[in-house]
C-alpha positions as CSV (number, residue, x, y, z in Angstrom):
1,M,21.9,-17.8,8.0
2,S,25.4,-18.7,9.1
3,F,26.4,-15.4,10.6
4,T,25.3,-11.7,10.9
5,V,27.2,-8.6,9.5
6,A,26.6,-5.1,10.7
7,I,27.6,-2.2,8.4
8,I,29.0,0.6,10.5
9,G,30.4,4.1,9.7
10,R,29.9,7.8,9.9
11,P,27.1,9.4,7.8
12,N,27.2,9.4,4.0
13,V,30.0,6.8,3.5
14,G,27.7,4.5,1.5
15,K,26.4,2.0,4.1
16,S,22.9,1.8,2.6
17,T,24.3,1.5,-1.0
18,L,26.4,-1.4,0.2
19,F,23.4,-2.9,2.0
20,N,21.3,-2.8,-1.2
21,R,24.2,-4.3,-3.2
22,L,24.5,-7.3,-0.8
23,V,20.8,-7.8,-0.6
24,G,20.4,-7.6,-4.3
25,R,17.5,-5.1,-4.3
26,K,17.0,-1.4,-3.6
27,I,15.4,-1.8,-0.2
28,A,17.1,0.9,1.9
29,L,16.5,4.6,0.9
30,V,19.7,6.2,-0.6
31,D,20.2,9.9,-1.0
32,D,23.2,12.4,-1.1
33,L,21.8,14.0,2.1
34,P,23.7,12.7,5.1
35,G,21.7,10.9,7.8
36,V,19.0,9.3,5.6
37,T,19.0,6.0,7.5
38,R,17.7,6.2,11.1
39,D,16.5,2.7,12.1
40,R,18.5,-0.5,11.8
41,R,17.3,-2.9,9.1
42,V,18.0,-6.6,8.9
43,H,17.8,-8.6,5.7
44,G,19.2,-11.8,4.1
45,A,22.2,-11.2,1.9
46,K,24.3,-13.1,-0.6
47,L,27.9,-12.5,-1.8
48,Y,28.8,-15.1,-4.4
49,D,28.6,-18.4,-2.5
50,L,28.3,-16.8,0.9
51,K,24.9,-16.4,2.6
52,F,24.4,-14.3,5.7
53,D,22.2,-11.6,7.4
54,V,23.3,-8.0,7.0
55,I,22.3,-5.0,9.2
56,D,22.1,-1.5,7.8
57,T,22.6,1.1,10.5
58,A,22.4,4.9,11.0
59,G,25.6,7.0,10.6
60,L,27.5,7.4,13.8
61,E,27.8,10.9,15.2
62,E,29.3,12.5,18.3
63,V,26.2,14.1,19.8
64,D,24.2,14.2,23.1
65,S,22.6,10.9,23.9
66,E,19.1,12.5,24.4
67,S,19.0,14.0,20.9
68,L,17.6,12.3,17.9
69,E,21.1,11.5,16.5
70,G,22.0,10.2,20.0
71,R,19.1,7.7,19.9
72,M,20.2,6.7,16.4
73,R,23.7,6.0,17.7
74,A,22.2,3.8,20.5
75,Q,20.4,1.8,17.8
76,T,23.7,1.4,15.9
77,E,25.5,0.2,19.1
78,L,22.7,-2.4,19.5
79,A,23.4,-3.6,15.9
80,I,27.1,-4.0,16.8
81,G,26.2,-6.1,19.8
82,E,23.9,-8.4,17.6
83,A,26.5,-8.9,14.8
84,D,29.2,-11.6,14.5
85,L,31.2,-9.5,12.0
86,V,31.4,-5.7,11.5
87,F,32.1,-3.9,8.2
88,F,33.6,-0.6,9.2
89,L,33.0,1.6,6.2
90,V,35.1,4.6,5.4
91,D,35.0,7.0,2.4
92,A,38.3,6.6,0.5
93,K,37.5,9.6,-1.6
94,A,37.0,12.0,1.3
95,G,39.8,10.4,3.5
96,I,39.8,9.7,7.2
97,T,38.1,12.2,9.6
98,P,38.3,12.5,13.4
99,T,34.9,11.0,13.5
100,D,36.2,7.8,11.8
101,V,39.0,7.6,14.4
102,T,36.6,8.0,17.3
103,F,34.2,5.3,16.1
104,A,36.9,2.9,15.0
105,D,38.0,2.9,18.6
106,L,34.4,2.1,19.6
107,V,34.2,-0.8,17.2
108,R,37.6,-2.1,18.4
109,R,36.6,-2.0,22.0
110,S,33.4,-4.0,21.2
111,G,35.6,-7.1,20.6
112,K,33.8,-8.0,17.4
113,K,35.6,-9.2,14.3
114,V,36.1,-6.3,11.9
115,I,36.8,-5.8,8.2
116,L,37.9,-2.3,7.2
117,V,36.1,-1.5,4.0
118,A,37.2,1.5,1.9
119,N,34.2,2.5,-0.2
120,K,34.1,4.8,-3.2
121,A,37.6,3.4,-4.2
122,E,36.8,4.0,-7.9
123,A,37.1,7.8,-7.5
124,R,40.2,9.7,-8.5
125,G,42.5,10.3,-5.6
126,A,40.9,7.5,-3.5
127,E,44.2,5.7,-3.0
128,S,45.5,8.3,-0.6
129,G,42.4,8.0,1.6
130,M,42.6,4.2,1.5
131,Y,46.3,4.3,2.7
132,D,45.3,6.8,5.5
133,S,42.8,4.2,6.8
134,Y,45.7,2.0,8.1
135,A,46.0,4.5,10.9
136,L,42.6,3.3,12.3
137,G,44.3,0.1,13.5
138,L,41.6,-2.2,12.0
139,G,43.9,-4.0,9.6
140,E,44.3,-3.9,5.9
141,P,41.4,-2.0,4.1
142,T,39.4,-3.8,1.4
143,P,38.8,-1.3,-1.5
144,I,35.3,-1.5,-3.1
145,S,32.8,0.5,-5.0
146,A,29.3,-0.3,-3.6
147,E,27.6,1.8,-6.3
148,H,29.4,0.2,-9.2
149,G,29.9,-3.3,-7.8
150,Q,33.7,-3.3,-7.8
151,G,36.0,-5.1,-5.4
152,F,33.5,-7.6,-4.1
153,P,35.6,-10.7,-4.8
154,D,38.2,-9.3,-2.4
155,L,35.5,-8.6,0.2
156,R,34.3,-12.2,-0.1
157,D,37.8,-13.5,0.5
158,A,38.3,-11.2,3.5
159,I,35.1,-12.6,5.0
160,V,36.2,-16.2,4.6
161,E,39.6,-15.5,6.0
162,I,38.4,-13.7,9.2
163,M,35.3,-15.9,9.9
164,G,36.8,-19.3,8.9
165,E,35.4,-21.8,6.5
166,E,33.5,-23.8,9.2
167,R,31.4,-20.7,10.1
168,V,31.0,-19.5,6.5
169,F,30.1,-22.9,5.0
170,P,28.4,-24.7,7.9
171,D,26.5,-27.1,5.6
172,E,29.7,-28.6,4.2
173,H,31.0,-29.5,7.7
174,K,27.8,-31.1,9.0
175,K,27.5,-34.9,8.9
176,D,24.5,-36.3,7.2
177,D,22.4,-38.1,9.8
178,A,20.1,-40.8,8.6
179,D,16.5,-40.1,9.2
180,D,14.5,-43.3,9.6
181,S,11.3,-41.6,10.5
182,V,8.2,-42.3,8.5
183,A,5.9,-39.4,7.6
184,V,2.3,-40.2,8.5
185,T,-0.4,-38.1,6.9
186,I,-3.4,-37.6,9.0
187,P,-6.5,-36.6,7.0
188,A,-8.0,-33.3,7.9
189,V,-11.4,-33.4,9.6
190,P,-13.9,-32.0,7.1
191,R,-16.0,-29.0,8.1
192,S,-19.6,-29.8,9.0
193,L,-22.1,-29.3,6.3
194,D,-24.1,-27.0,8.7
195,E,-21.2,-24.5,8.7
196,L,-21.2,-24.4,4.9
197,I,-24.8,-24.3,3.6
198,G,-27.2,-25.4,6.3
199,D,-28.6,-28.7,7.3
200,D,-31.2,-29.2,4.6
201,I,-29.4,-28.6,1.3
202,D,-26.7,-30.6,-0.4
203,D,-23.9,-28.6,-1.9
204,P,-21.6,-30.3,-4.4
205,D,-19.0,-27.5,-4.2
206,A,-18.5,-27.7,-0.4
207,D,-15.6,-30.1,-0.6
208,D,-13.6,-27.8,-2.9
209,I,-13.4,-25.0,-0.3
210,P,-10.2,-25.1,1.8
211,A,-10.4,-24.4,5.5
212,Y,-8.8,-21.2,6.7
213,D,-5.3,-21.9,8.1
214,A,-5.0,-19.8,11.3
215,S,-1.3,-20.8,11.8
216,K,0.0,-19.5,8.5
217,P,2.5,-16.5,8.6
218,L,0.9,-13.1,8.4
219,R,2.2,-9.8,7.0
220,I,0.9,-6.7,8.7
221,A,1.7,-3.1,7.7
222,I,1.2,-0.3,10.3
223,V,0.4,3.0,8.7
224,G,-1.0,6.5,9.6
225,R,-0.2,10.1,9.8
226,P,3.1,11.3,11.3
227,N,3.4,11.1,15.1
228,A,0.4,8.8,15.5
229,G,2.4,6.3,17.5
230,K,3.2,3.6,14.9
231,S,6.8,2.9,15.9
232,T,5.9,3.0,19.6
233,L,3.1,0.4,18.9
234,V,5.6,-1.9,17.1
235,N,8.1,-1.6,20.0
236,T,5.4,-2.5,22.5
237,M,4.4,-5.6,20.4
238,L,8.1,-6.7,20.3
239,G,8.7,-5.9,23.9
240,E,11.9,-4.0,23.1
241,D,13.1,-0.6,21.7
242,R,13.6,-2.0,18.2
243,L,12.6,1.1,16.4
244,L,13.6,4.7,16.9
245,T,10.9,6.8,18.7
246,G,10.6,10.3,20.1
247,P,8.4,13.4,20.3
248,E,9.6,14.6,16.9
249,A,7.2,14.0,14.0
250,G,8.4,12.1,11.0
251,I,11.3,10.1,12.6
252,T,10.7,7.0,10.6
253,R,11.8,7.1,7.0
254,D,12.4,3.6,5.8
255,S,9.7,0.9,6.0
256,I,11.3,-1.5,8.5
257,S,10.2,-5.1,8.6
258,V,10.6,-7.1,11.9
259,D,9.6,-10.6,12.8
260,W,7.3,-11.3,15.7
261,E,5.2,-14.1,17.1
262,W,1.7,-13.8,18.6
263,N,0.0,-16.8,20.1
264,G,2.3,-19.2,18.2
265,R,1.7,-17.5,14.9
266,K,4.6,-16.0,12.9
267,I,4.0,-12.4,11.9
268,K,6.1,-9.9,9.9
269,L,5.4,-6.3,11.0
270,F,6.1,-3.4,8.7
271,D,6.6,0.0,10.4
272,T,6.1,2.8,7.8
273,A,6.8,6.5,7.5
274,G,4.0,8.9,8.4
275,L,1.9,9.8,5.3
276,R,1.1,13.5,5.0
277,R,-1.2,15.2,2.5
278,K,0.3,15.1,-1.0
279,S,0.5,18.9,-1.1
280,R,2.7,18.9,2.0
281,V,5.1,16.3,0.8
282,Q,8.3,18.1,-0.1
283,G,11.7,17.1,-1.2
284,K,13.0,13.9,-2.8
285,L,13.6,12.1,0.5
286,E,10.1,12.4,1.7
287,K,8.7,11.3,-1.6
288,L,11.0,8.2,-1.4
289,S,9.7,7.5,2.2
290,V,6.1,7.8,1.0
291,G,6.8,5.4,-1.9
292,D,8.4,3.0,0.5
293,A,5.3,3.1,2.7
294,L,3.0,2.5,-0.3
295,R,5.0,-0.6,-1.3
296,A,4.7,-1.9,2.3
297,I,0.9,-1.5,2.0
298,R,0.8,-3.5,-1.3
299,F,3.0,-6.2,0.2
300,A,1.0,-6.6,3.4
301,E,-2.1,-8.7,3.9
302,V,-3.6,-6.8,6.8
303,V,-3.1,-3.0,7.3
304,I,-3.5,-1.5,10.8
305,I,-4.5,2.2,10.4
306,V,-3.2,4.0,13.5
307,L,-5.3,7.1,14.4
308,D,-4.6,9.5,17.2
309,A,-7.7,9.1,19.4
310,T,-7.4,12.8,20.5
311,I,-7.6,14.1,17.0
312,P,-9.2,11.2,14.9
313,F,-10.6,11.2,11.4
314,E,-8.6,14.1,9.9
315,K,-9.0,14.3,6.2
316,Q,-5.6,12.6,5.7
317,D,-6.8,9.6,7.9
318,L,-9.8,9.1,5.6
319,Q,-7.6,9.3,2.4
320,I,-5.2,6.7,3.9
321,A,-8.1,4.4,4.6
322,D,-9.5,4.9,1.1
323,L,-6.1,4.1,-0.4
324,I,-5.9,0.8,1.5
325,I,-9.4,-0.1,0.5
326,R,-8.7,0.6,-3.2
327,E,-5.5,-1.5,-2.9
328,G,-7.7,-4.4,-1.7
329,R,-6.0,-4.9,1.6
330,A,-7.7,-5.9,4.8
331,P,-7.9,-2.8,7.1
332,V,-8.2,-2.6,10.9
333,I,-8.4,0.7,12.7
334,A,-6.4,1.3,16.0
335,F,-7.4,4.3,18.0
336,N,-4.1,5.0,19.7
337,K,-3.2,7.1,22.7
338,W,-6.4,5.9,24.4
339,D,-4.8,6.6,27.8
340,L,-5.1,10.3,27.1
341,V,-8.9,10.1,26.5
342,E,-11.4,11.2,29.2
343,N,-15.0,9.9,29.3
344,R,-14.0,6.9,27.2
345,Q,-17.4,5.2,26.8
346,M,-19.0,8.3,25.2
347,V,-15.9,9.0,23.1
348,L,-15.8,5.3,21.9
349,A,-19.5,5.4,20.9
350,D,-18.8,8.6,19.0
351,L,-15.8,7.1,17.2
352,R,-17.7,4.0,16.1
353,E,-20.5,6.2,14.7
354,K,-18.0,8.3,12.8
355,T,-16.3,5.1,11.5
356,E,-19.5,3.8,10.0
357,R,-20.5,7.2,8.6
358,L,-17.2,8.3,7.2
359,L,-16.2,4.9,5.7
360,P,-19.4,3.7,4.1
361,Q,-17.5,1.9,1.4
362,I,-16.3,-0.8,3.8
363,R,-19.1,-1.6,6.3
364,G,-18.2,-3.4,9.5
365,I,-14.5,-2.4,9.6
366,R,-13.1,-3.3,13.0
367,A,-11.9,-0.5,15.2
368,V,-10.1,-1.1,18.5
369,P,-9.0,1.5,21.2
370,I,-5.3,0.9,22.2
371,S,-2.4,2.6,24.0
372,G,0.8,1.7,22.3
373,E,2.9,3.3,25.0
374,R,1.1,1.6,28.0
375,N,0.6,-1.8,26.3
376,Q,-3.2,-1.6,26.5
377,G,-5.6,-3.3,24.0
378,I,-2.9,-5.1,22.0
379,D,-4.4,-8.5,22.3
380,K,-7.8,-7.2,21.2
381,L,-6.2,-5.5,18.3
382,M,-4.5,-8.7,17.2
383,A,-7.7,-10.7,17.6
384,A,-9.4,-8.2,15.3
385,V,-6.5,-8.6,12.8
386,A,-6.8,-12.4,12.8
387,S,-10.6,-12.2,12.3
388,T,-10.3,-9.7,9.5
389,D,-7.7,-11.8,7.8
390,E,-10.0,-14.9,8.0
391,I,-12.8,-12.9,6.3
392,W,-10.4,-11.5,3.7
393,N,-9.5,-15.1,2.8
394,R,-13.1,-16.4,2.8
395,R,-14.5,-18.4,-0.1
396,I,-18.2,-19.1,-0.8
397,S,-19.3,-22.0,-2.9
398,T,-21.1,-21.3,-6.2
399,G,-24.1,-23.2,-5.0
400,R,-24.7,-21.0,-1.9
401,L,-24.2,-17.8,-4.0
402,N,-26.7,-18.8,-6.6
403,R,-29.3,-19.9,-4.1
404,W,-28.9,-16.4,-2.5
405,L,-29.1,-14.8,-5.9
406,E,-32.3,-16.6,-6.7
407,G,-34.0,-15.2,-3.6
408,V,-32.7,-11.7,-4.4
409,L,-34.0,-11.7,-7.9
410,A,-37.4,-12.9,-6.7
411,H,-37.6,-10.1,-4.1
412,H,-35.9,-7.3,-6.0
413,P,-35.2,-7.9,-9.7
414,P,-33.0,-5.6,-11.8
415,P,-34.8,-2.6,-13.2
416,A,-35.7,-2.2,-16.9
417,V,-33.5,0.1,-18.9
418,A,-34.7,1.7,-22.1
419,G,-37.8,-0.6,-22.0
420,R,-35.8,-3.8,-21.8
421,R,-35.4,-5.9,-18.6
422,L,-31.9,-6.6,-17.4
423,K,-31.2,-10.3,-16.8
424,I,-28.8,-12.0,-14.4
425,K,-27.8,-15.6,-15.2
426,Y,-25.5,-16.6,-12.3
427,I,-22.8,-15.5,-9.8
428,T,-19.6,-17.1,-8.8
429,Q,-16.6,-16.2,-6.6
430,V,-13.4,-16.1,-8.7
431,K,-10.8,-14.9,-6.1
432,T,-10.1,-14.2,-2.5
433,R,-7.8,-11.6,-0.8
434,P,-10.0,-9.6,-1.2
435,P,-13.2,-11.6,-2.1
436,G,-14.0,-11.1,-5.8
437,F,-17.3,-12.1,-7.5
438,V,-18.3,-12.2,-11.2
439,I,-22.0,-11.9,-12.2
440,S,-22.9,-13.1,-15.7
441,C,-25.7,-10.9,-17.0
442,S,-27.1,-9.1,-20.1
443,R,-25.9,-5.6,-20.9
444,P,-23.4,-5.0,-17.9
445,D,-22.9,-1.4,-18.9
446,A,-26.6,-0.6,-18.4
447,F,-26.8,-1.8,-14.8
448,P,-27.4,1.1,-12.4
449,T,-24.7,1.7,-9.8
450,S,-27.3,1.6,-7.1
451,Y,-28.3,-2.0,-8.0
452,V,-24.7,-3.2,-8.1
453,R,-24.2,-1.6,-4.7
454,Y,-27.4,-3.4,-3.5
455,L,-25.9,-6.7,-4.6
456,A,-22.6,-6.1,-3.0
457,N,-24.2,-5.1,0.3
458,G,-26.4,-8.2,0.1
459,I,-23.3,-10.4,-0.3
460,R,-21.6,-8.7,2.6
461,E,-24.6,-9.1,5.0
462,T,-25.7,-12.6,4.0
463,F,-22.3,-14.2,4.1
464,D,-20.9,-12.1,6.9
465,I,-18.1,-10.5,4.8
466,Q,-17.7,-7.5,7.1
467,G,-14.8,-5.0,7.2
468,V,-13.0,-6.0,4.0
469,P,-13.3,-4.7,0.4
470,I,-15.5,-6.7,-2.0
471,R,-14.9,-6.7,-5.7
472,L,-18.0,-7.2,-7.9
473,V,-17.6,-7.4,-11.7
474,L,-20.4,-7.7,-14.2
475,R,-19.8,-9.3,-17.5
476,T,-21.8,-10.8,-20.4
477,S,-21.3,-14.1,-22.1
478,D,-20.2,-14.3,-25.7
479,N,-23.0,-14.7,-28.3
480,P,-21.9,-17.6,-30.5
481,F,-24.1,-16.3,-33.3
482,A,-22.9,-12.7,-33.2
483,G,-21.5,-11.5,-36.5
484,R,-22.9,-14.3,-38.6
485,A,-24.8,-13.3,-41.7
486,K,-28.2,-14.8,-42.2
487,K,-28.3,-17.6,-44.8
488,K,-30.3,-16.8,-47.9
489,R,-33.0,-19.3,-48.7
């Protein structure tokens, strides 16, 4: 992006609404209640022919620096420091308040380029509030309506005027340099046959299986109950106080995405709001936060379930894990606050036993003790994440699967139902992420659940698909002679 814009203003002037309008999607939570936004959020934006990064910030308030609102203000001041341009937003309908005057002075002293934006200009009586904004000393206000999409051509022109065309349209001012380099394609080294099927059997499907790319970008969502230490964990990974943290439960509201790099691999982290029991979720705002967290889970590839090691495996923890498994994501458990645990060896053995017993639907799930606050166990956690993602993307050739199935049927064939033996023809993998298999058989509805579970567990153990969900579907082939009447002789 050519430049970065920070949207600044007191609470409830429409910053998140303007952010959503510029981004083109309803990403930030919006509500009539002041102070909804707490963490700063960065996203690519587009305004007609202009492309830039935009930062949504918390509303500025005059409070003690140690309070929650004071920590929110510190995050907003960091956003001002990162930005090339500041949109100072005022409510034209409500008029100018002493808080606007105080923070206009803060923005002016930052030395950043500023555009004064008078939002809610479509309201009756907004003209007087817009004219009052001249007193802030930030120049001529640009009237807009973020909710209704009015006034944005003027905002675009104001950006071009204050930033300059060279900064706004950098591609048009760059000279095209001739590139005489020749691309050389190096063929990939094929995986050894031993890794795929053993050294004594030929597998014609082996060449069709792509190798796992350990350098591809990875999306990770971090979820858990309130006050489990999710935001602290993300801050420790990033090495900075990027997200708002504190002793208060439920600080995070929006699902905030941040870019990170681990061992040369690009990673997008999603910090989410704490998920409480459904019966305890109250109010529209908390429901929006939960919905945002669920979207982050569906968008992620690997989900780190953060548990408080001092009070692990509450009922809500198990429900969160079950939700992630049903969504088909790759889960990894992080036992956080490990620095508070005494007699760690005994506690860890007990936690691993409970993990296997309480989550039988996903055998072999990886669980790592960490301390997000003291930066302990992060590398082990990320190694478990990378290993789980590789298994989640694993593909098995049809030849290997059917040789395994042949041995299974010889050792433990399907039972007879209503006096008729159930038959299995073949098995094949139809998808990854998570691994999904289809078994062609007779009378799929008659197969006992216990036998389907036996097959799924056999696949998991034989092909080492531990710690990720497995989808197993039974279906029958169409009978080409079904429905035809017998010919009369």
